[in-house]
Each structure stands twice: as structure tokens, then as C-alpha cells.
FIGUNU-931235 format. One record per atom (N, C-alpha, C): residue in one letter; y, x, z. Coordinates in steps of 0.2 Angstrom, whole numbers, plus 5000, padded with zeros to 4 digits. Example, Ala and Ser with C-alpha at 12.3 -4.5 7.8 and 13.67 -1.06 7.14 Angstrom:
! FIGUNU-931235
A497250665039;A497850625039;A498450665039;S498950645035;S499550685036;S500050645039;
***
This chain:
! FIGUNU-931235
M499450045000;M500050005000;M500650045000;S501150024996;S501750074996;S502150065001;Q502650115003;Q502950105009;Q503550065008;K503750015013;K504349975012;K504950005014;H505450005010;H506050035012;H506549975013;P507049995018;P507449945020;P507949935015;A508349875014;A508849855010;A509449885012;Q509949895008;Q510549915010;Q510949855013;I511449875017;I511849825021;I512549835017;R512949785018;R513649775015;R514149765020;I514749805019;I515249795024;I515849785021;P516249735023;P516949725020;P517349785020;A517649805014;A518049865014;A518549855008;T519149895008;T519549895003;T519749975001;Y519649984995;Y519850054992;Y520550064991;I521050094993;I521650094992;I521950164992;R522450174986;R522850234986;R523450224990;G523550264994;G524150274998;G524450344997;G525150344993;G525450404992;G524950444987;T524850504988;T524450554984;T523650554987;S523450504991;S522850504994;S522450434993;K521850444993;K521450374993;K520950374999;G520850315001;G520350305007;G520050235007;V519550235011;V519150165011;V519450135018;F519650075018;F520050045023;F519549995026;F519549985032;F519149935036;F519549895041;N519449825041;N519649785047;N519149795052;L519349825058;L518949835064;L518449785065;A518749725065;A518349655067;A517749645062;E517749685056;E517249675051;E516749735050;L516849775055;L516349825055;L515749805059;P515149835057;P514549815062;P514749825069;E514449795073;E514649795080;E514649865083;F514149895082;F514049965085;F514650015082;A514849995076;A515450035074;A516150015076;Q516149965079;Q516849945082;Q517049985088;R516550035090;R516750075095;R516750155093;P517150195095;P517050265093;P516450295095;G516250345092;G515550375094;G515150405088;P514650435089;P514150465084;P513950405078;Q513750345081;Q513550295076;Q514150275071;R514750275074;R515250255069;R515350315064;D515350365067;D515450435063;D514950435057;A514250425059;A513650425054;A513850375049;L514150315050;L514250265045;L514750285041;L515250305043;L515850335039;L515650385034;L515250435037;L514950495033;L514550465027;R514150415028;R513750385023;R514150345018;V514650315021;V515050275016;V515450325011;I515650375013;I516050425009;I515550475005;G514950475008;G514450525004;G514450595007;S514450605013;S514450665016;S513850665022;P513650725023;P513850795021;P513550795014;D513850835009;D513550845003;D513550915001;P512950955002;P512951025000;P513251044993;Y513150984988;Y513451004982;Y514250994981;G514550974986;G515250964987;G515550914982;K515150864980;K515350814975;K515450744978;Q515150734983;Q515150664986;Q514950604981;T514450624977;T514250584971;T513950524974;D513550524979;D513250464982;D513650434987;G514350424986;G514750394991;G515450374988;M515950354992;M516550334989;M517050394989;G516850454992;G517350504992;G517450534986;G517950564985;G518150604978;G518150684978;A517750704983;A517650784983;A518250824984;T518750794987;T519350834989;T519650804996;S520050844999;S520350825006;S520650765005;S521050754999;S521450694998;S521050624997;T520450634995;T520050574994;T519450564998;S519350605004;S518750605008;S519050575015;K519350515014;K519650485020;K519450415022;T519450395028;T519350325030;T519850305035;V520050235035;V520550205040;V520250135043;I520350135049;I520150075053;I520750045056;V520849975054;V521449945056;V521349875060;S521649865065;S521549805070;S522249785073;P522249715074;P522849695078;P523049745084;S523649755085;S523849815090;S523749785097;A523449835101;A523349825108;A524049855112;E524449885108;E525049915111;E525649865110;G526049855115;G526649825115;G527049845110;D527549785106;D528049805101;D527749835095;H527049825094;H526749845088;H526349795085;D526249795078;D525949745075;D525149765074;V525049825072;V524349845071;V524249915073;D523549925075;D523350005077;D523050025070;Y523150085070;Y522850125064;Y522550185066;L521850195064;L521450245066;L521250285060;F521350345059;F521250385053;F520650435054;G520150435050;G519650475050;G519550525044;Q519750595045;Q519650635039;Q518850655039;V518550635034;V517850655033;V517750725030;S517350765033;S517250835030;S516750825024;I516850855019;I516450855013;I515750875013;D515650935016;D515050975017;D514750975023;Q515150955028;Q514850955035;Q514750895038;P514350885043;P514250815046;P514650795051;F515350795050;F515850775055;F516450735052;V516650695056;V517350665055;V517850685060;D518450715057;D518950745061;D519350685063;W519550675069;W519950615072;W520550645075;S520750715074;S521250745077;S521950735075;G522050705069;G522750695066;G522850635062;N523350625059;N523550575055;N523550595048;C523550545043;C523650555036;C524350515034;G524850555033;G525450525031;G525450485025;N525050505020;N525050465013;N524750405014;L524250395017;L523850325019;L524250285023;S524750315027;S525150285032;S525550225028;A525750245021;A526050195017;A525650135016;A525050145016;A524550085014;A524350045020;V524450055026;V524250025032;V524649955033;G525249955031;G525649895032;G525449845026;P525449865020;P525149825015;P524449795016;F524049835019;F523349815021;F523349765026;A523749775031;A523749735037;A524049665035;I524549665031;I524749595028;I524249555024;S523849595020;S523349565016;S522849545020;Q522749565026;Q522149545030;Q522349495035;G523049465035;G523249415039;G523349435046;M523549495047;M523649525055;M524349515056;L524849495052;L525449485054;L525549395054;P525949375058;P526149305058;P526449285051;A526349225049;A526649205042;A527349205042;D527649185049;D528449195048;D528749255048;R528349305048;R528549375047;R528649405040;I528249355035;I528249375029;I528649335025;P529249365021;P529749325017;P529349305011;E529649255008;E529449235001;E529649294996;N530249324997;N530349374993;N530849424997;G530749484997;G531149535001;G530649585004;F530749605010;F530349655013;F530049635020;A529449655022;A529149645028;A529149705032;E529449715038;E529349765042;E528649765046;V528349815045;V527649825049;V527649885054;R527649865061;R527649925065;R526949945067;I526750005066;I526050025066;I526050075072;W525550065076;W525350115081;W524750165078;Q524950225077;Q524550275075;Q524050305080;A523450285081;A523050285087;A522850355088;N522750405082;N522550465083;N523050515087;I523650505085;I524150545088;I524650505093;R524550435094;R524850395098;R525750405096;K525750375090;K526450375088;K526650315084;T527250295083;T527450245080;T527650255072;I527350215068;I527550225061;I527850155058;V528250145054;V528550095052;V528550085044;N528250035042;N528250025034;N528649965033;R529049985028;R529449925025;R529149905018;V528849855018;V528349825013;V528749785008;P528749795002;P529049744997;P528649674997;I528949624997;I528549564996;I528849524990;S528349494986;S528549454980;S528149394979;D528549334979;D528049274980;D527649264985;G527849294991;G527449284997;G526849334997;Q526749374993;Q526249424992;Q526449494993;V526049544995;V526249614995;V526349634987;Q526949664986;Q527049684979;Q526749764978;E526349764973;E526049824973;E526349864966;T526549834961;T526849864955;T527549864955;G527749914952;G528549934951;G528649994948;D529250014948;D529450074944;D529650134948;F529350134955;F529450194959;F528950244957;E529150304955;E528750364953;E528750414958;L528050434959;L527950484964;L527550544961;D527850604962;D527550654959;D526850674962;G526250674958;G525650684960;G525250614959;V525550574957;V525250504956;V525550484948;T524950464944;T525050464937;T525550404935;F525450344939;F525750284936;F526250264942;P526750224939;P527250204944;P526950144948;A527350124954;A527150074958;A527750044962;A527550004967;A528149974971;A528250034977;E528850034978;E529050084984;E528950054991;V528650094995;V528550075002;V528950135006;A529450115010;A529750165014;A529350175021;V529350235022;V528950255028;V529350295033;D529450265039;D529750295045;D529350325050;F529250385051;F528850415057;F529250425063;M529250385068;M529650385074;M529450435079;D529950465081;D529750525086;D529150565085;P529150605079;P528550625077;P528350685079;A528650715084;A528450775087;A527750765091;D527250805090;D526550795092;D526550815099;D526250765103;D526150775110;D525650815113;E525250845108;E524750885110;E525050955113;G525550975110;G525851045112;G526351015118;S526651075121;S527051065126;S527751035124;A527851045118;A528551035115;A528451035107;M528951015104;M528951015096;M528751095094;F529051135097;F528851205096;F528451235102;P527751235102;P527351245108;P527451315111;T527651355107;T527751425110;T528451435113;G528851385112;G529551385114;G530051425109;N529751455103;N530151495098;N530151455091;L530651465088;L530751445082;L530351485077;V530351545078;V529951595074;V529551645079;D528851645078;D528451685082;D528151735077;T527851795080;T527451845076;T526751825078;L526351805073;L525651785073;L525151845071;E524851865076;E524451925075;E523751905073;V523451925066;V522851905064;V522451955062;P521951965065;P521452025064;P521252025056;G521252075054;G521152095047;G521652075042;V522252045045;V522752015040;V523352055042;G523552055049;G524152085051;G524552045055;A525252065055;A525752025060;A526151985054;L526151925056;L526551875051;L527051835055;Q527651835052;Q528151785055;Q527851715054;A527951675058;A527751605058;A528151555061;T528251505059;T528551445063;T528051395064;L527851385071;L527351345073;L527651285076;I527551225072;I527851165075;I527351105075;N527451055080;N527150995081;N527550935079;A527550915073;A527950865071;A527650835064;G527450775065;G527050745059;G526350765060;I526150825060;I525550855061;I525650925063;P525250955067;P525351025069;P525251075062;T525851115062;T525851155056;T526051225057;I525751265053;I525951335054;I526351355047;F526951375047;F527351395041;F527451465041;L527251495036;L527351565034;L527751575028;N528051645027;N528351655021;N527951675016;A528051645010;A527651665004;A527551735002;E528251765003;E528251845001;E527851885005;A527751865012;A527351915016;A526551905015;L526451845011;L525751845009;L525551865002;G526051884999;G526051914992;G526151854987;Y526351804989;Y526451744984;Y527251734983;T527351694978;T528051674975;T528251604979;G527751564980;G527851494982;G527851454975;C527651474970;C527651434963;C526851424961;E526451444967;E525651434965;E525451374964;L524951364959;L524551294958;L523951304962;Q523551244961;Q522951254965;Q522451314963;D522351314956;D521851374954;D522051434956;D522751454958;D522951514960;D522651534966;I522551484971;I522251494977;I521551474978;N521351424975;N520651394977;N520151424973;G520251464968;G519751494965;G519451554968;S519851584974;S519551644977;S519351624984;A518651634985;A518351614992;A518651674996;E518851734994;E519151774999;E519851755002;T520251724997;T520851704998;T520851645004;L520351595002;L520251545007;L520051555014;A519651605014;A519451635020;A519951665024;R520451695021;R520951735024;R521451675027;F521451625023;F521951565026;F521651535032;E520951535031;E520651495037;E520651545044;V520651605043;V520751655049;V521451645051;I521951645047;I522651635049;I522651565053;R522451515050;R522451445053;R522151445060;A521551475061;A521151485067;A521651515073;Y521851575071;Y522251615076;Y522951575077;G523251535072;G523851495073;G523651445078;A523051405077;A522851355082;A522851375089;I522551445090;I522551465097;I523251475099;Q523651505096;Q524351515098;Q524751445100;M524551395096;M524951335097;M524651295103;G524051325105;G523751285111;G523351235109;L523051225103;L522651165100;L521951185101;I521651245102;I521051275103;I521051335108;S520551345112;S520551395117;S520151455114;D519751445109;D519351495106;D519251495099;I519151555095;I519251545088;I518651505086;S518051505089;S517451465086;S517551395086;E518151365090;E518251295089;E518651265083;A518851315079;A519251295073;A518851265068;A518151285067;A517751255062;A517651185063;A517651155069;A517551085070;A518251045071;R518751085069;R519451055069;R519751075062;Q519451045057;Q519751065050;Q520451035048;H520450975051;H521050935048;H521750965051;T521750995057;T522351025060;T522151085064;P522651125064;P523351125060;P523351145053;K523851125050;K523951145043;K524251205042;V524151245036;V524451305035;V524851295029;A525451315029;A525951315023;A526351375022;F526551385016;F526951445015;F527551425011;V528151455013;V528851435010;V529151485006;A529551475002;A529951514998;A530651484995;P531151524994;P531751494991;P531651464985;A532051414983;A531951374977;A531951424970;S531451404966;S531451444960;S531151394955;R531251404949;R530951364943;R530251384942;Y529951324941;Y529151334939;Y528851274936;A528351284933;A527951234930;A527451194934;A527551134935;A527151094939;A526451084937;S525951054940;S525251054937;S525251004931;S525650964930;S525750914925;S526050944919;G526351004920;G526651034914;G527351024915;K527650984918;K528350974919;K528751024923;T529251044920;T529651094923;T530151074929;V530051104935;V530451094940;V530951134940;R531551124940;R532151164940;R532451184946;R532651244947;R532751274953;R533351234957;E533851214953;E534451174955;E534251104957;D533651084956;D533451014958;D533051014965;I532951074968;I532651074974;I532951124979;D532751124985;D533051164991;D532651224992;L531951214991;L531451264993;L530751244990;L530351294990;L529651284988;L529251284994;V528651234994;V528251234999;V527551224996;R527051264998;R526351254996;R525951245003;A525451195003;A525051185009;A524351175008;L523951205013;L523251195013;L523051135017;S522551105015;S522151045019;S521451055018;M521151045024;M520351055024;M520151115019;G520451165020;G520251225017;G520451245010;K520851195007;K521051215000;K521751194999;L522051224994;L522751214993;L522851134990;H523251104993;H523351034991;H523651014985;H523450974981;H523650964974;H524450934974;A524750914980;A525350894980;A525650914987;M525750854992;M525950874999;M525650825003;M525350835008;M525150785013;M525850755017;G525750695017;G526350655020;G526550685027;T526050705031;T526150725038;T526450795038;A526250835033;A526550895032;A527250895029;A527350845025;A528050825023;A528550815029;V528250785034;V528650765040;V528850825044;A528350875044;A528350945047;A528950975043;I528850975037;I529351015032;I530050985034;G530150915033;G530850895034;G531150905041;T530650905046;T530950915053;T531150985053;A530751045051;A530851105052;A531451125048;A531551095042;A532151115038;A532851095042;A532751045046;A533351015049;A533551065055;I533151105056;I533251145063;I533451215060;P534051235061;P534251305059;P533851365063;G533651405059;G533251465062;G532451465060;T532251405059;T531551405057;T531451445050;L530751455048;L530651485042;L530851445036;V530751375037;V530851325032;V531551315031;N531951315036;N532651305036;N532951365032;T532751425034;T532951485031;T532851485023;A532151465021;A532051465015;A532451415011;A532651355014;A533051315011;A533851335010;G534051385013;G534651415013;G535051415019;G534651395025;G535051385031;G535551335032;G535751325038;G536251275040;G535951215042;E536451165044;E536151105046;E536151055040;R535551015040;R535450975035;R534950915038;N535050855035;N534650795037;N534150765032;Q534150805026;Q533550795021;Q533450855017;V532950865014;V532750915010;V532350895004;V532450924998;V532050904992;V531550974991;F530950974992;F530551034991;F530051024985;G529951084982;G529451084976;G528751104978;H528351054976;H527551064978;H527151064971;P526551084971;P526151094965;P526251034960;S526350974962;S526350914957;S527050904955;G527650934959;G528250914957;G528750914963;T529050864965;T529550864971;T529450814975;L529750824981;L529750764986;L530350774991;K530650714992;K531250714997;K531050685003;V531250725008;V531050695015;V531650705019;G531750655024;G532350655029;G532150655036;A532550695040;A532350705047;A533050705051;E533050675057;E533550665062;E533350705067;A533650765068;A533450815074;A534050835077;A534050845084;A534550865088;A534350905094;L534750955096;L534550995102;L534850965108;I534350945113;I534550905119;I534250945125;D534650965129;D534450995136;D534051055133;G534251095128;G533951155126;G533251145122;Q533151085121;Q532451075117;Q532651035111;W532351055105;W532451025099;W532050955099;Q532350905097;Q531950845097;Q532150805090;V531650775087;V531750735081;V531650665082;S532050615081;S532050545083;S531650515077;K531750535070;K531350505066;K531350545059;A530750535055;A530650565049;A530550515044;S530850515038;S530750465033;S530650495026;M530250455022;M530050465015;M529850405012;S529750405005;S529550345002;S528950364998;R528450314998;R527850324995;R527650264992;S527050254989;S526850194986;S526150184988;A525850124987;A525150104989;A524950054984;R524250064982;R524050004978;R523349994979;V523049934979;V522349924980;V521949934974;L521449974975;L521049994969;L520449954968;M520149934974;M519549894973;M519449864980;E519249794981;E519049764987;E518449724986;G518149714992;G517449684992;G517049714998;W516449734996;W516049765001;W515849834999;V515849885003;V515449945002;V514749945004;R514249975001;R513549965003;R513250035005;I512850035010;I512550095013;I511850075015;P511350125015;P510650105017;P510750085024;D510250045025;D510250015033;D510150065038;S509650125035;S509550175040;S510150215042;A510650215038;A511250255040;A511650215045;A511650155046;A511950105050;A511650085056;S511150125059;S510850105065;S510750165070;
***
């Protein structure tokens, strides 16, 4: 007699592009009961949905797209926090390892949380205008911060199409304004965990590097491109094609994490791939973006390249953009210096896919730098909705 194999189970899900990322979104109440709680069973389910771990690095047997930008999951529920509409939990799924990193946020997918919440009926009907904008207050549960989406509404429904263009996304869509309130990360003792705007980061095998270590949006290590032998005009293939180069950046990231107080031992970095990020900056310069479009020096304030989950990002992570905007607003940081120095409340930076503008409101209060808000515009669009299927054995 042939062995009987269990059928697949199906789980309500929505596949959404938010900014330059894509992820599988779940309504917490519609997950299997065991996955409504954090823990190994929830992680196992999300890993199987995305198609990880995959030693081939392709995620062919799942919803993931084999990049850090497309190996993402989101769980949304009505908020348990006062003065918020919904709770947003983000899981960055490792591509080739069996773990989900819950240590940070995805700034790009943050733009899709408000639209998803509205479509799921999580906001009262009187909060949704027939035409106009709906403000959605989001509690980001990973980092315990407030995010506000300004969602366009047309004929009582979330508007997804429009003429807003975002470098790194091929087609235009409707603009979603995103505010990251009080974005300094609470994991550190302050926005600058060492108390310095610029530190010397000692990295065995690499050397001593000047670095701005900041907790804003997401913990980020900023370095000077020139000190690493780069111009700041690099595209993905210039970095990601070298295993030696990527290993060098991972060592820098690990020692930076220790100096920021995020880990206590170098061995812990491997299980914390999502944070901190590593980025390098340079003064503005003309370059060709990955699309072939020319980015003019006079159209940007500086160049920034950032790595996510061990690879150079094809555009810019939204949370890293918050860190860029915040650091640019504070005179003396490497980011501010690369942008020309001085006080500023917004910056336009060049990334591999083009340009992005981000604003930040920072002030020096009682000797400590504080940022009240960082803002940017993204877009979001539902790509598919219905059910995602996984083998029953992966969900028990």
C-alpha cells in the first residue's frame, strides 16, 4: 500500500509591494491558532510560506523572491496600544538559514500596512472618507515605535494606481506619505549609543574605520566610501559578485554591532542578520543608475549605498533612509559631512536605482540629539490576494 501524504492547508494572505520591497501579509486572526502566538511554530510556518531555508538560494518552492527585499512577512492586527489603529509585526525571513529575524522593521513595507489594514476592515467606517486621505496610526511592534500612513482613498476604497514614481519600482502608483515618529531606536542608550557622532571602529583584518553609529529607523553603521576603496557610485554587481567583499562587510557589521551594544559577542551576529545595517557614503557625483538613467550631481546632496541581509541593496531600505535623513540633519556625522555639512531638514541622496528624498526634524535637547519625525513618500500595491498554501506537516 502506498504511503498516504497529508494535503496542503491554505491560509488567507495578501502579497503586497510596499516601496521597493514585497512581502506576504497576514491578518493575525486568520493565521492558524498555533501561529497566532510568537514562537518556533509560527517561524516554521513563515519559513515554509516563503520557501526557506533554501540551499539553492532561489526560494523556488515558496513566495520569496530570493533577495532581502522579497523575503519578508508581515502580521497585522487591531492595536492593543492606545491611540493606535493597528499593530504591525515584521519578520525578515532568511533565505538560506532556518530562522526569522524579528529584530527590526521594514520601512518600505511600512507604507503598505495602512492600506492593508483598511482593506481588512480594521478601521471604523467613519474614518474612511469617500474621497481624500485616511490617516492610519500604526504601532510597529518589533521596535515599539509609531508610524503614520496617509493613505489616498478614491470612491471609498484604497487608491493604488497613480502617477507617483519611485526609483527602484518600474511602474507608477499612488503616493503614500509615511511618517516615522520618534524613530530613534530604544535598543541603544541613545540615538548615538556610544555618545559620539563619529567613532573609530576597530575591525580585525580590516583596520580602523571612521563610523557614525546611529539608532534611528534601524540601527545603522555609516562609513566613508573612500576609506573602503569605493566611490559611492557602485551598483549591485560591483559588490555582490565578490564573496570576499561581502565577508569583509559582514565582519565590519559584526564588530559594529558589538560597539553599538546590540550583541555582546561576535558569534551572535550570524543570528541577527537584519540589524544593524551597513552603509557607505560619499559626496554627490554623477553616475548611471541600474536602469541606465543618469543621476546628475546637482540633483542630489550625497551618495549612499547600503547592505541588507549580506548583499548590497538594489535601492534603499526605508528604515535605512530614516537613518540617512536623521544623520544628515545632525552636523558632524559622516552623512552630514558627505552632504556638505550644515543644518538641514531634508536630504536627497543617490542610491543604485536612482534618488530618494527624506526629511527629518532633529534638535539638540539637554546635550542629546533627538529626532521627532522622519518622513518620506512611498507607494503600495496589492499584487495578489487569496490563500497561500503550505504542506500540513509544516504547520503543525
